[in-house]
PDB file of N, CA, C, O and CB in Angstrom:
ATOM      1  N   MET A   1      27.555 -22.270  -0.213  1.00  0.00           N
ATOM      2  CA  MET A   1      27.405 -20.967   0.412  1.00  0.00           C
ATOM      3  C   MET A   1      27.236 -21.154   1.919  1.00  0.00           C
ATOM      4  O   MET A   1      26.472 -22.010   2.366  1.00  0.00           O
ATOM      5  CB  MET A   1      26.199 -20.196  -0.193  1.00  0.00           C
ATOM      6  N   LYS A   2      27.952 -20.349   2.690  1.00  0.00           N
ATOM      7  CA  LYS A   2      27.844 -20.412   4.151  1.00  0.00           C
ATOM      8  C   LYS A   2      26.568 -19.729   4.606  1.00  0.00           C
ATOM      9  O   LYS A   2      26.330 -18.564   4.287  1.00  0.00           O
ATOM     10  CB  LYS A   2      29.070 -19.761   4.824  1.00  0.00           C
ATOM     11  N   LYS A   3      25.753 -20.452   5.348  1.00  0.00           N
ATOM     12  CA  LYS A   3      24.541 -19.860   5.918  1.00  0.00           C
ATOM     13  C   LYS A   3      24.543 -20.135   7.399  1.00  0.00           C
ATOM     14  O   LYS A   3      24.720 -21.273   7.831  1.00  0.00           O
ATOM     15  CB  LYS A   3      23.250 -20.423   5.249  1.00  0.00           C
ATOM     16  N   ASN A   4      24.346 -19.089   8.176  1.00  0.00           N
ATOM     17  CA  ASN A   4      24.213 -19.287   9.609  1.00  0.00           C
ATOM     18  C   ASN A   4      22.981 -20.147   9.863  1.00  0.00           C
ATOM     19  O   ASN A   4      21.967 -20.027   9.175  1.00  0.00           O
ATOM     20  CB  ASN A   4      24.114 -17.925  10.360  1.00  0.00           C
ATOM     21  N   GLN A   5      23.088 -21.017  10.866  1.00  0.00           N
ATOM     22  CA  GLN A   5      22.006 -21.936  11.197  1.00  0.00           C
ATOM     23  C   GLN A   5      21.284 -21.444  12.447  1.00  0.00           C
ATOM     24  O   GLN A   5      21.911 -21.185  13.474  1.00  0.00           O
ATOM     25  CB  GLN A   5      22.545 -23.373  11.407  1.00  0.00           C
ATOM     26  N   HIS A   6      19.977 -21.318  12.353  1.00  0.00           N
ATOM     27  CA  HIS A   6      19.168 -20.831  13.470  1.00  0.00           C
ATOM     28  C   HIS A   6      18.311 -21.971  14.017  1.00  0.00           C
ATOM     29  O   HIS A   6      17.736 -22.752  13.260  1.00  0.00           O
ATOM     30  CB  HIS A   6      18.274 -19.639  13.028  1.00  0.00           C
ATOM     31  N   VAL A   7      18.237 -22.050  15.347  1.00  0.00           N
ATOM     32  CA  VAL A   7      17.321 -22.961  16.033  1.00  0.00           C
ATOM     33  C   VAL A   7      16.191 -22.082  16.555  1.00  0.00           C
ATOM     34  O   VAL A   7      16.408 -21.219  17.405  1.00  0.00           O
ATOM     35  CB  VAL A   7      18.040 -23.780  17.209  1.00  0.00           C
ATOM     36  N   VAL A   8      14.987 -22.307  16.042  1.00  0.00           N
ATOM     37  CA  VAL A   8      13.855 -21.434  16.352  1.00  0.00           C
ATOM     38  C   VAL A   8      12.642 -22.243  16.802  1.00  0.00           C
ATOM     39  O   VAL A   8      12.473 -23.394  16.398  1.00  0.00           O
ATOM     40  CB  VAL A   8      13.492 -20.578  15.133  1.00  0.00           C
ATOM     41  N   PRO A   9      11.794 -21.635  17.646  1.00  0.00           N
ATOM     42  CA  PRO A   9      10.562 -22.328  18.032  1.00  0.00           C
ATOM     43  C   PRO A   9       9.634 -22.448  16.824  1.00  0.00           C
ATOM     44  O   PRO A   9       9.572 -21.558  15.976  1.00  0.00           O
ATOM     45  CB  PRO A   9       9.849 -21.581  19.193  1.00  0.00           C
ATOM     46  N   SER A  10       8.909 -23.578  16.767  1.00  0.00           N
ATOM     47  CA  SER A  10       7.966 -23.816  15.672  1.00  0.00           C
ATOM     48  C   SER A  10       6.734 -24.488  16.267  1.00  0.00           C
ATOM     49  O   SER A  10       6.630 -25.715  16.277  1.00  0.00           O
ATOM     50  CB  SER A  10       8.608 -24.702  14.528  1.00  0.00           C
ATOM     51  N   GLY A  11       5.806 -23.680  16.761  1.00  0.00           N
ATOM     52  CA  GLY A  11       4.643 -24.213  17.468  1.00  0.00           C
ATOM     53  C   GLY A  11       5.107 -24.877  18.754  1.00  0.00           C
ATOM     54  O   GLY A  11       5.784 -24.249  19.567  1.00  0.00           O
ATOM     55  N   ASN A  12       4.745 -26.152  18.947  1.00  0.00           N
ATOM     56  CA  ASN A  12       5.193 -26.912  20.122  1.00  0.00           C
ATOM     57  C   ASN A  12       6.519 -27.614  19.868  1.00  0.00           C
ATOM     58  O   ASN A  12       7.014 -28.341  20.729  1.00  0.00           O
ATOM     59  CB  ASN A  12       4.138 -27.937  20.523  1.00  0.00           C
ATOM     60  N   GLN A  13       7.087 -27.401  18.705  1.00  0.00           N
ATOM     61  CA  GLN A  13       8.318 -28.077  18.319  1.00  0.00           C
ATOM     62  C   GLN A  13       9.434 -27.052  18.091  1.00  0.00           C
ATOM     63  O   GLN A  13       9.271 -25.863  18.362  1.00  0.00           O
ATOM     64  CB  GLN A  13       8.094 -28.929  17.049  1.00  0.00           C
ATOM     65  N   TRP A  14      10.573 -27.545  17.584  1.00  0.00           N
ATOM     66  CA  TRP A  14      11.722 -26.690  17.294  1.00  0.00           C
ATOM     67  C   TRP A  14      12.165 -26.931  15.868  1.00  0.00           C
ATOM     68  O   TRP A  14      12.043 -28.043  15.354  1.00  0.00           O
ATOM     69  CB  TRP A  14      12.886 -26.954  18.282  1.00  0.00           C
ATOM     70  N   ALA A  15      12.679 -25.895  15.225  1.00  0.00           N
ATOM     71  CA  ALA A  15      13.102 -26.016  13.835  1.00  0.00           C
ATOM     72  C   ALA A  15      14.536 -25.548  13.656  1.00  0.00           C
ATOM     73  O   ALA A  15      15.018 -24.669  14.370  1.00  0.00           O
ATOM     74  CB  ALA A  15      12.175 -25.223  12.926  1.00  0.00           C
ATOM     75  N   VAL A  16      15.205 -26.157  12.681  1.00  0.00           N
ATOM     76  CA  VAL A  16      16.511 -25.721  12.226  1.00  0.00           C
ATOM     77  C   VAL A  16      16.255 -25.010  10.905  1.00  0.00           C
ATOM     78  O   VAL A  16      15.580 -25.536  10.021  1.00  0.00           O
ATOM     79  CB  VAL A  16      17.538 -26.930  12.075  1.00  0.00           C
ATOM     80  N   LYS A  17      16.813 -23.790  10.786  1.00  0.00           N
ATOM     81  CA  LYS A  17      16.534 -23.000   9.592  1.00  0.00           C
ATOM     82  C   LYS A  17      17.798 -22.273   9.168  1.00  0.00           C
ATOM     83  O   LYS A  17      18.435 -21.610   9.987  1.00  0.00           O
ATOM     84  CB  LYS A  17      15.381 -21.996   9.843  1.00  0.00           C
ATOM     85  N   GLY A  18      18.168 -22.388   7.901  1.00  0.00           N
ATOM     86  CA  GLY A  18      19.297 -21.633   7.366  1.00  0.00           C
ATOM     87  C   GLY A  18      18.911 -20.170   7.249  1.00  0.00           C
ATOM     88  O   GLY A  18      17.787 -19.844   6.866  1.00  0.00           O
ATOM     89  N   GLU A  19      19.853 -19.285   7.585  1.00  0.00           N
ATOM     90  CA  GLU A  19      19.570 -17.850   7.544  1.00  0.00           C
ATOM     91  C   GLU A  19      19.111 -17.436   6.151  1.00  0.00           C
ATOM     92  O   GLU A  19      19.752 -17.768   5.153  1.00  0.00           O
ATOM     93  CB  GLU A  19      20.812 -17.041   7.959  1.00  0.00           C
ATOM     94  N   GLY A  20      18.001 -16.712   6.091  1.00  0.00           N
ATOM     95  CA  GLY A  20      17.466 -16.231   4.824  1.00  0.00           C
ATOM     96  C   GLY A  20      16.545 -17.224   4.124  1.00  0.00           C
ATOM     97  O   GLY A  20      15.892 -16.871   3.142  1.00  0.00           O
ATOM     98  N   ASN A  21      16.483 -18.451   4.610  1.00  0.00           N
ATOM     99  CA  ASN A  21      15.607 -19.455   4.003  1.00  0.00           C
ATOM    100  C   ASN A  21      14.182 -19.284   4.503  1.00  0.00           C
ATOM    101  O   ASN A  21      13.964 -18.962   5.671  1.00  0.00           O
ATOM    102  CB  ASN A  21      16.113 -20.877   4.309  1.00  0.00           C
ATOM    103  N   SER A  22      13.220 -19.497   3.630  1.00  0.00           N
ATOM    104  CA  SER A  22      11.818 -19.446   4.064  1.00  0.00           C
ATOM    105  C   SER A  22      11.355 -20.828   4.523  1.00  0.00           C
ATOM    106  O   SER A  22      10.390 -20.945   5.279  1.00  0.00           O
ATOM    107  CB  SER A  22      10.910 -18.928   2.919  1.00  0.00           C
ATOM    108  N   ILE A  23      12.047 -21.873   4.062  1.00  0.00           N
ATOM    109  CA  ILE A  23      11.678 -23.245   4.423  1.00  0.00           C
ATOM    110  C   ILE A  23      12.600 -23.744   5.529  1.00  0.00           C
ATOM    111  O   ILE A  23      13.811 -23.527   5.490  1.00  0.00           O
ATOM    112  CB  ILE A  23      11.748 -24.187   3.186  1.00  0.00           C
ATOM    113  N   LYS A  24      12.013 -24.408   6.505  1.00  0.00           N
ATOM    114  CA  LYS A  24      12.794 -24.962   7.618  1.00  0.00           C
ATOM    115  C   LYS A  24      13.529 -26.215   7.143  1.00  0.00           C
ATOM    116  O   LYS A  24      12.979 -27.024   6.396  1.00  0.00           O
ATOM    117  CB  LYS A  24      11.874 -25.292   8.841  1.00  0.00           C
ATOM    118  N   THR A  25      14.782 -26.366   7.586  1.00  0.00           N
ATOM    119  CA  THR A  25      15.594 -27.524   7.209  1.00  0.00           C
ATOM    120  C   THR A  25      15.080 -28.783   7.885  1.00  0.00           C
ATOM    121  O   THR A  25      14.906 -29.816   7.237  1.00  0.00           O
ATOM    122  CB  THR A  25      17.066 -27.293   7.572  1.00  0.00           C
ATOM    123  N   ARG A  26      14.837 -28.699   9.184  1.00  0.00           N
ATOM    124  CA  ARG A  26      14.351 -29.850   9.972  1.00  0.00           C
ATOM    125  C   ARG A  26      13.445 -29.343  11.081  1.00  0.00           C
ATOM    126  O   ARG A  26      13.618 -28.230  11.578  1.00  0.00           O
ATOM    127  CB  ARG A  26      15.542 -30.677  10.572  1.00  0.00           C
ATOM    128  N   ILE A  27      12.473 -30.171  11.465  1.00  0.00           N
ATOM    129  CA  ILE A  27      11.625 -29.881  12.622  1.00  0.00           C
ATOM    130  C   ILE A  27      11.811 -31.032  13.602  1.00  0.00           C
ATOM    131  O   ILE A  27      11.748 -32.199  13.216  1.00  0.00           O
ATOM    132  CB  ILE A  27      10.102 -29.703  12.212  1.00  0.00           C
ATOM    133  N   THR A  28      12.040 -30.699  14.880  1.00  0.00           N
ATOM    134  CA  THR A  28      12.291 -31.714  15.901  1.00  0.00           C
ATOM    135  C   THR A  28      11.345 -31.509  17.081  1.00  0.00           C
ATOM    136  O   THR A  28      10.677 -30.482  17.198  1.00  0.00           O
ATOM    137  CB  THR A  28      13.765 -31.665  16.373  1.00  0.00           C
ATOM    138  N   GLN A  29      11.309 -32.522  17.953  1.00  0.00           N
ATOM    139  CA  GLN A  29      10.464 -32.447  19.142  1.00  0.00           C
ATOM    140  C   GLN A  29      11.102 -31.598  20.240  1.00  0.00           C
ATOM    141  O   GLN A  29      10.396 -30.943  21.007  1.00  0.00           O
ATOM    142  CB  GLN A  29      10.179 -33.847  19.669  1.00  0.00           C
ATOM    143  N   THR A  30      12.449 -31.607  20.318  1.00  0.00           N
ATOM    144  CA  THR A  30      13.122 -30.902  21.405  1.00  0.00           C
ATOM    145  C   THR A  30      14.120 -29.888  20.859  1.00  0.00           C
ATOM    146  O   THR A  30      14.614 -30.005  19.738  1.00  0.00           O
ATOM    147  CB  THR A  30      13.833 -31.896  22.330  1.00  0.00           C
ATOM    148  N   GLN A  31      14.397 -28.888  21.693  1.00  0.00           N
ATOM    149  CA  GLN A  31      15.378 -27.873  21.317  1.00  0.00           C
ATOM    150  C   GLN A  31      16.779 -28.484  21.225  1.00  0.00           C
ATOM    151  O   GLN A  31      17.548 -28.140  20.328  1.00  0.00           O
ATOM    152  CB  GLN A  31      15.366 -26.711  22.330  1.00  0.00           C
ATOM    153  N   SER A  32      17.111 -29.387  22.150  1.00  0.00           N
ATOM    154  CA  SER A  32      18.456 -29.961  22.139  1.00  0.00           C
ATOM    155  C   SER A  32      18.698 -30.794  20.874  1.00  0.00           C
ATOM    156  O   SER A  32      19.812 -30.812  20.352  1.00  0.00           O
ATOM    157  CB  SER A  32      18.671 -30.826  23.387  1.00  0.00           C
ATOM    158  N   GLU A  33      17.682 -31.468  20.390  1.00  0.00           N
ATOM    159  CA  GLU A  33      17.803 -32.230  19.143  1.00  0.00           C
ATOM    160  C   GLU A  33      18.058 -31.278  17.964  1.00  0.00           C
ATOM    161  O   GLU A  33      18.893 -31.549  17.101  1.00  0.00           O
ATOM    162  CB  GLU A  33      16.518 -33.075  18.892  1.00  0.00           C
ATOM    163  N   ALA A  34      17.330 -30.172  17.948  1.00  0.00           N
ATOM    164  CA  ALA A  34      17.518 -29.171  16.886  1.00  0.00           C
ATOM    165  C   ALA A  34      18.910 -28.548  16.967  1.00  0.00           C
ATOM    166  O   ALA A  34      19.536 -28.288  15.939  1.00  0.00           O
ATOM    167  CB  ALA A  34      16.440 -28.068  16.983  1.00  0.00           C
ATOM    168  N   ILE A  35      19.392 -28.310  18.183  1.00  0.00           N
ATOM    169  CA  ILE A  35      20.731 -27.728  18.362  1.00  0.00           C
ATOM    170  C   ILE A  35      21.789 -28.676  17.815  1.00  0.00           C
ATOM    171  O   ILE A  35      22.716 -28.240  17.132  1.00  0.00           O
ATOM    172  CB  ILE A  35      21.007 -27.421  19.859  1.00  0.00           C
ATOM    173  N   ASP A  36      21.662 -29.965  18.105  1.00  0.00           N
ATOM    174  CA  ASP A  36      22.633 -30.949  17.609  1.00  0.00           C
ATOM    175  C   ASP A  36      22.693 -30.951  16.079  1.00  0.00           C
ATOM    176  O   ASP A  36      23.777 -30.982  15.496  1.00  0.00           O
ATOM    177  CB  ASP A  36      22.275 -32.354  18.121  1.00  0.00           C
ATOM    178  N   ILE A  37      21.545 -30.918  15.449  1.00  0.00           N
ATOM    179  CA  ILE A  37      21.478 -30.922  13.978  1.00  0.00           C
ATOM    180  C   ILE A  37      22.080 -29.632  13.421  1.00  0.00           C
ATOM    181  O   ILE A  37      22.887 -29.663  12.492  1.00  0.00           O
ATOM    182  CB  ILE A  37      20.007 -31.083  13.493  1.00  0.00           C
ATOM    183  N   ALA A  38      21.674 -28.491  14.004  1.00  0.00           N
ATOM    184  CA  ALA A  38      22.166 -27.201  13.521  1.00  0.00           C
ATOM    185  C   ALA A  38      23.673 -27.071  13.737  1.00  0.00           C
ATOM    186  O   ALA A  38      24.369 -26.503  12.896  1.00  0.00           O
ATOM    187  CB  ALA A  38      21.433 -26.052  14.223  1.00  0.00           C
ATOM    188  N   ARG A  39      24.183 -27.593  14.858  1.00  0.00           N
ATOM    189  CA  ARG A  39      25.619 -27.535  15.141  1.00  0.00           C
ATOM    190  C   ARG A  39      26.403 -28.317  14.084  1.00  0.00           C
ATOM    191  O   ARG A  39      27.442 -27.856  13.612  1.00  0.00           O
ATOM    192  CB  ARG A  39      25.917 -28.093  16.553  1.00  0.00           C
ATOM    193  N   THR A  40      25.910 -29.486  13.720  1.00  0.00           N
ATOM    194  CA  THR A  40      26.565 -30.301  12.693  1.00  0.00           C
ATOM    195  C   THR A  40      26.638 -29.545  11.365  1.00  0.00           C
ATOM    196  O   THR A  40      27.679 -29.537  10.707  1.00  0.00           O
ATOM    197  CB  THR A  40      25.813 -31.636  12.504  1.00  0.00           C
ATOM    198  N   ILE A  41      25.545 -28.919  10.980  1.00  0.00           N
ATOM    199  CA  ILE A  41      25.505 -28.158   9.724  1.00  0.00           C
ATOM    200  C   ILE A  41      26.450 -26.960   9.801  1.00  0.00           C
ATOM    201  O   ILE A  41      27.206 -26.703   8.864  1.00  0.00           O
ATOM    202  CB  ILE A  41      24.060 -27.682   9.416  1.00  0.00           C
ATOM    203  N   ALA A  42      26.410 -26.227  10.917  1.00  0.00           N
ATOM    204  CA  ALA A  42      27.256 -25.040  11.077  1.00  0.00           C
ATOM    205  C   ALA A  42      28.739 -25.401  11.029  1.00  0.00           C
ATOM    206  O   ALA A  42      29.535 -24.677  10.431  1.00  0.00           O
ATOM    207  CB  ALA A  42      26.934 -24.333  12.397  1.00  0.00           C
ATOM    208  N   ARG A  43      29.113 -26.516  11.654  1.00  0.00           N
ATOM    209  CA  ARG A  43      30.512 -26.963  11.614  1.00  0.00           C
ATOM    210  C   ARG A  43      30.928 -27.299  10.189  1.00  0.00           C
ATOM    211  O   ARG A  43      32.022 -26.940   9.754  1.00  0.00           O
ATOM    212  CB  ARG A  43      30.719 -28.188  12.527  1.00  0.00           C
ATOM    213  N   LYS A  44      30.059 -27.984   9.468  1.00  0.00           N
ATOM    214  CA  LYS A  44      30.361 -28.387   8.094  1.00  0.00           C
ATOM    215  C   LYS A  44      30.510 -27.165   7.182  1.00  0.00           C
ATOM    216  O   LYS A  44      31.365 -27.143   6.296  1.00  0.00           O
ATOM    217  CB  LYS A  44      29.258 -29.318   7.558  1.00  0.00           C
ATOM    218  N   GLU A  45      29.672 -26.155   7.408  1.00  0.00           N
ATOM    219  CA  GLU A  45      29.677 -24.966   6.557  1.00  0.00           C
ATOM    220  C   GLU A  45      30.565 -23.848   7.113  1.00  0.00           C
ATOM    221  O   GLU A  45      30.660 -22.779   6.510  1.00  0.00           O
ATOM    222  CB  GLU A  45      28.261 -24.452   6.386  1.00  0.00           C
ATOM    223  N   LEU A  46      31.216 -24.088   8.257  1.00  0.00           N
ATOM    224  CA  LEU A  46      32.045 -23.064   8.913  1.00  0.00           C
ATOM    225  C   LEU A  46      31.266 -21.765   9.094  1.00  0.00           C
ATOM    226  O   LEU A  46      31.732 -20.685   8.731  1.00  0.00           O
ATOM    227  CB  LEU A  46      33.327 -22.800   8.096  1.00  0.00           C
ATOM    228  N   SER A  47      30.081 -21.895   9.658  1.00  0.00           N
ATOM    229  CA  SER A  47      29.212 -20.739   9.859  1.00  0.00           C
ATOM    230  C   SER A  47      28.855 -20.603  11.337  1.00  0.00           C
ATOM    231  O   SER A  47      29.492 -21.213  12.196  1.00  0.00           O
ATOM    232  CB  SER A  47      27.931 -20.862   9.004  1.00  0.00           C
ATOM    233  N   GLU A  48      27.843 -19.805  11.622  1.00  0.00           N
ATOM    234  CA  GLU A  48      27.441 -19.558  12.999  1.00  0.00           C
ATOM    235  C   GLU A  48      26.194 -20.360  13.356  1.00  0.00           C
ATOM    236  O   GLU A  48      25.335 -20.618  12.513  1.00  0.00           O
ATOM    237  CB  GLU A  48      27.193 -18.066  13.221  1.00  0.00           C
ATOM    238  N   LEU A  49      26.119 -20.746  14.630  1.00  0.00           N
ATOM    239  CA  LEU A  49      24.930 -21.384  15.183  1.00  0.00           C
ATOM    240  C   LEU A  49      24.258 -20.349  16.071  1.00  0.00           C
ATOM    241  O   LEU A  49      24.876 -19.831  17.001  1.00  0.00           O
ATOM    242  CB  LEU A  49      25.281 -22.704  15.983  1.00  0.00           C
ATOM    243  N   VAL A  50      22.997 -20.045  15.789  1.00  0.00           N
ATOM    244  CA  VAL A  50      22.246 -19.048  16.552  1.00  0.00           C
ATOM    245  C   VAL A  50      21.052 -19.754  17.185  1.00  0.00           C
ATOM    246  O   VAL A  50      20.180 -20.280  16.492  1.00  0.00           O
ATOM    247  CB  VAL A  50      21.783 -17.846  15.641  1.00  0.00           C
ATOM    248  N   ILE A  51      21.032 -19.753  18.520  1.00  0.00           N
ATOM    249  CA  ILE A  51      19.969 -20.451  19.251  1.00  0.00           C
ATOM    250  C   ILE A  51      18.988 -19.426  19.808  1.00  0.00           C
ATOM    251  O   ILE A  51      19.377 -18.500  20.519  1.00  0.00           O
ATOM    252  CB  ILE A  51      20.559 -21.329  20.398  1.00  0.00           C
ATOM    253  N   HIS A  52      17.722 -19.602  19.480  1.00  0.00           N
ATOM    254  CA  HIS A  52      16.667 -18.709  19.955  1.00  0.00           C
ATOM    255  C   HIS A  52      15.910 -19.395  21.090  1.00  0.00           C
ATOM    256  O   HIS A  52      15.804 -20.621  21.123  1.00  0.00           O
ATOM    257  CB  HIS A  52      15.695 -18.319  18.796  1.00  0.00           C
ATOM    258  N   GLY A  53      15.389 -18.600  22.015  1.00  0.00           N
ATOM    259  CA  GLY A  53      14.559 -19.128  23.095  1.00  0.00           C
ATOM    260  C   GLY A  53      13.117 -19.262  22.630  1.00  0.00           C
ATOM    261  O   GLY A  53      12.795 -18.941  21.486  1.00  0.00           O
ATOM    262  N   LYS A  54      12.243 -19.741  23.525  1.00  0.00           N
ATOM    263  CA  LYS A  54      10.823 -19.900  23.188  1.00  0.00           C
ATOM    264  C   LYS A  54      10.174 -18.589  22.767  1.00  0.00           C
ATOM    265  O   LYS A  54       9.211 -18.580  22.001  1.00  0.00           O
ATOM    266  CB  LYS A  54      10.070 -20.479  24.368  1.00  0.00           C
ATOM    267  N   ASP A  55      10.715 -17.471  23.279  1.00  0.00           N
ATOM    268  CA  ASP A  55      10.162 -16.161  22.931  1.00  0.00           C
ATOM    269  C   ASP A  55      10.683 -15.651  21.585  1.00  0.00           C
ATOM    270  O   ASP A  55      10.289 -14.577  21.133  1.00  0.00           O
ATOM    271  CB  ASP A  55      10.492 -15.152  24.023  1.00  0.00           C
ATOM    272  N   GLY A  56      11.569 -16.422  20.946  1.00  0.00           N
ATOM    273  CA  GLY A  56      12.092 -16.029  19.644  1.00  0.00           C
ATOM    274  C   GLY A  56      13.354 -15.176  19.702  1.00  0.00           C
ATOM    275  O   GLY A  56      14.002 -14.944  18.681  1.00  0.00           O
ATOM    276  N   ARG A  57      13.702 -14.710  20.905  1.00  0.00           N
ATOM    277  CA  ARG A  57      14.897 -13.870  21.047  1.00  0.00           C
ATOM    278  C   ARG A  57      16.153 -14.736  21.093  1.00  0.00           C
ATOM    279  O   ARG A  57      16.134 -15.856  21.604  1.00  0.00           O
ATOM    280  CB  ARG A  57      14.802 -12.997  22.322  1.00  0.00           C
ATOM    281  N   ILE A  58      17.243 -14.197  20.549  1.00  0.00           N
ATOM    282  CA  ILE A  58      18.509 -14.925  20.550  1.00  0.00           C
ATOM    283  C   ILE A  58      18.989 -15.091  21.983  1.00  0.00           C
ATOM    284  O   ILE A  58      19.049 -14.123  22.741  1.00  0.00           O
ATOM    285  CB  ILE A  58      19.577 -14.192  19.695  1.00  0.00           C
ATOM    286  N   ARG A  59      19.335 -16.339  22.356  1.00  0.00           N
ATOM    287  CA  ARG A  59      19.839 -16.582  23.702  1.00  0.00           C
ATOM    288  C   ARG A  59      21.279 -17.051  23.705  1.00  0.00           C
ATOM    289  O   ARG A  59      21.943 -17.003  24.740  1.00  0.00           O
ATOM    290  CB  ARG A  59      18.978 -17.595  24.398  1.00  0.00           C
ATOM    291  N   GLN A  60      21.777 -17.508  22.551  1.00  0.00           N
ATOM    292  CA  GLN A  60      23.159 -17.989  22.502  1.00  0.00           C
ATOM    293  C   GLN A  60      23.634 -18.030  21.058  1.00  0.00           C
ATOM    294  O   GLN A  60      22.852 -18.275  20.140  1.00  0.00           O
ATOM    295  CB  GLN A  60      23.284 -19.390  23.156  1.00  0.00           C
ATOM    296  N   LYS A  61      24.943 -17.784  20.866  1.00  0.00           N
ATOM    297  CA  LYS A  61      25.558 -17.900  19.540  1.00  0.00           C
ATOM    298  C   LYS A  61      26.858 -18.663  19.679  1.00  0.00           C
ATOM    299  O   LYS A  61      27.576 -18.504  20.666  1.00  0.00           O
ATOM    300  CB  LYS A  61      25.804 -16.498  18.897  1.00  0.00           C
ATOM    301  N   ASN A  62      27.160 -19.489  18.695  1.00  0.00           N
ATOM    302  CA  ASN A  62      28.437 -20.200  18.636  1.00  0.00           C
ATOM    303  C   ASN A  62      28.973 -20.059  17.221  1.00  0.00           C
ATOM    304  O   ASN A  62      28.226 -20.180  16.250  1.00  0.00           O
ATOM    305  CB  ASN A  62      28.282 -21.716  19.041  1.00  0.00           C
ATOM    306  N   SER A  63      30.271 -19.803  17.112  1.00  0.00           N
ATOM    307  CA  SER A  63      30.891 -19.641  15.808  1.00  0.00           C
ATOM    308  C   SER A  63      31.738 -20.856  15.471  1.00  0.00           C
ATOM    309  O   SER A  63      32.492 -21.357  16.306  1.00  0.00           O
ATOM    310  CB  SER A  63      31.741 -18.371  15.769  1.00  0.00           C
ATOM    311  N   TYR A  64      31.602 -21.322  14.235  1.00  0.00           N
ATOM    312  CA  TYR A  64      32.395 -22.451  13.751  1.00  0.00           C
ATOM    313  C   TYR A  64      33.144 -22.026  12.494  1.00  0.00           C
ATOM    314  O   TYR A  64      32.898 -22.539  11.402  1.00  0.00           O
ATOM    315  CB  TYR A  64      31.494 -23.692  13.466  1.00  0.00           C
ATOM    316  N   GLY A  65      34.070 -21.069  12.670  1.00  0.00           N
ATOM    317  CA  GLY A  65      34.913 -20.645  11.556  1.00  0.00           C
ATOM    318  C   GLY A  65      34.569 -19.295  10.980  1.00  0.00           C
ATOM    319  O   GLY A  65      35.244 -18.841  10.055  1.00  0.00           O
ATOM    320  N   ASN A  66      33.560 -18.641  11.481  1.00  0.00           N
ATOM    321  CA  ASN A  66      33.157 -17.343  10.943  1.00  0.00           C
ATOM    322  C   ASN A  66      33.038 -16.332  12.070  1.00  0.00           C
ATOM    323  O   ASN A  66      32.064 -15.582  12.130  1.00  0.00           O
ATOM    324  CB  ASN A  66      31.824 -17.454  10.176  1.00  0.00           C
ATOM    325  N   ASP A  67      34.020 -16.304  12.962  1.00  0.00           N
ATOM    326  CA  ASP A  67      33.949 -15.452  14.146  1.00  0.00           C
ATOM    327  C   ASP A  67      34.219 -13.991  13.770  1.00  0.00           C
ATOM    328  O   ASP A  67      35.329 -13.667  13.349  1.00  0.00           O
ATOM    329  CB  ASP A  67      34.958 -15.929  15.218  1.00  0.00           C
ATOM    330  N   PRO A  68      33.224 -13.103  13.914  1.00  0.00           N
ATOM    331  CA  PRO A  68      33.431 -11.693  13.575  1.00  0.00           C
ATOM    332  C   PRO A  68      34.361 -10.991  14.575  1.00  0.00           C
ATOM    333  O   PRO A  68      34.895  -9.925  14.269  1.00  0.00           O
ATOM    334  CB  PRO A  68      32.087 -10.968  13.521  1.00  0.00           C
ATOM    335  N   PHE A  69      34.558 -11.571  15.754  1.00  0.00           N
ATOM    336  CA  PHE A  69      35.423 -10.983  16.777  1.00  0.00           C
ATOM    337  C   PHE A  69      36.411 -12.037  17.293  1.00  0.00           C
ATOM    338  O   PHE A  69      36.285 -12.497  18.427  1.00  0.00           O
ATOM    339  CB  PHE A  69      34.575 -10.409  17.948  1.00  0.00           C
ATOM    340  N   PRO A  70      37.394 -12.421  16.465  1.00  0.00           N
ATOM    341  CA  PRO A  70      38.338 -13.451  16.925  1.00  0.00           C
ATOM    342  C   PRO A  70      39.151 -12.975  18.109  1.00  0.00           C
ATOM    343  O   PRO A  70      39.383 -11.775  18.254  1.00  0.00           O
ATOM    344  CB  PRO A  70      39.273 -13.859  15.796  1.00  0.00           C
ATOM    345  N   PRO A  71      39.595 -13.902  18.971  1.00  0.00           N
ATOM    346  CA  PRO A  71      40.382 -13.489  20.133  1.00  0.00           C
ATOM    347  C   PRO A  71      41.717 -12.892  19.717  1.00  0.00           C
ATOM    348  O   PRO A  71      42.312 -13.293  18.717  1.00  0.00           O
ATOM    349  CB  PRO A  71      40.611 -14.670  21.065  1.00  0.00           C
ATOM    350  N   LYS A  72      42.176 -11.928  20.505  1.00  0.00           N
ATOM    351  CA  LYS A  72      43.461 -11.271  20.208  1.00  0.00           C
ATOM    352  C   LYS A  72      44.574 -12.053  20.880  1.00  0.00           C
ATOM    353  O   LYS A  72      44.397 -12.622  21.957  1.00  0.00           O
ATOM    354  CB  LYS A  72      43.467  -9.781  20.688  1.00  0.00           C
ATOM    355  N   GLY A  73      45.762 -12.070  20.201  1.00  0.00           N
ATOM    356  CA  GLY A  73      46.938 -12.668  20.821  1.00  0.00           C
ATOM    357  C   GLY A  73      47.203 -14.048  20.459  1.00  0.00           C
ATOM    358  O   GLY A  73      48.176 -14.635  20.934  1.00  0.00           O
TER     359      GLY A  73
END
């Protein structure tokens, strides 16, 4: 099943979490480490990577095969 991968703050650390999951997939020391892990999963599952800032708000999205707005032409 394709699940969008979210990179979210987790205390002083960062977590990778599949959309809708209550359990975090991985916890890392840095946001960039979490992004790398989440990107790998999103590419494998052809889903979206959603990166949240320290405030929890979405700051960036990347699509790996599930683009709701594909380019025209």
